[in-house]
C-alpha positions, 0 to 999 in steps of 0.5 A: 812866784807864779802869776795869779790865775784869773780866778785868783784875780777875780777873788782879789778884786772882790776882796778889794784889791784895786789892781786885780781887775785891771790885770785881768782885763789886760790879759784878755782885752785883745780877745774881748775887743775882737769879739766886740768889734766883729759883733758890732762892726763899728769900732766906736760901738764896739768900744762902747759895748766893751766898756759897758761889759767891763763896767758890768764885770767890775761891779758884778765880780762878786757874783762870779761862780767858778762853775765856768772859766773866768774868760767864758764869764767875761766873753758872755758879758761882752756878747750880751753887752753887744747884743743889747746895743744892737737891739737899742740901735735897731730901735733907733736906726741911724745912717752911718757916715762913710769911713773914708773921704776925698782926702784919704790917700790912695791904697794899692788895688789888692788892699782895696780888694781885701777891704771890699771882701772884709766889708762884704763879710761884715755886711753879710754878718750884719744881715744874720739874726742876732743869735746866729751872728753871735754864734758864728762870730764866736765859733767860726771867726774867733775859733771858740769850741761849741761848748765854750760858745754855749757857755758864753751864750748861756744855751745848749751845745745843740742850740749853738750848732743849729744857729751856726748851721742856719747862719752858714747857709745864709752866709753862703747865699749872701757871699756866693759872689765871692766864690763865683765871680762873674765870668765877665769880671776881667773882660774889657767892657767893649769885649763884653758888649760885643759878646752880648750883641753876638748872643754869646 
């Protein structure tokens, strides 16, 4: 017997099946979590946004119309929950605590470099307007098509393309140092100082 489709599970949930929604969430939680995390940047905020989204989906499953895929519907709810939390957080800005402390174990230099790059990308994404960030996360990070992203965000395909284009231009400026590191980056400090004194 074949497994029920996502649409079958939504219908079963709306009809009172107590297990159907849990199965639907289990199928898609990894992708939904990835979108929430990359949009929110903070794991706790992402978890809260995902929880908000799933409560909303659980309560409003009866309103689902088969005009789009169930996954598209779920992702739209997750993105909206994330954006709602971002707007509320911007209205009440807080200073995040550092992720690491003095008791953290040392990690290899290449791992530190990779983490620095990830943080730089996350910081750059955070500087984008909400509409551009959500489009970039869905298309460039998560790999959804323009059409899928447009359906999730409830906008036209051309709007997604425009938001991605503007966001990529801003990211290119913000992350330019990753592609063009300083020529002095791997030169000993004394050699750099000497070269500067000599006017080179």
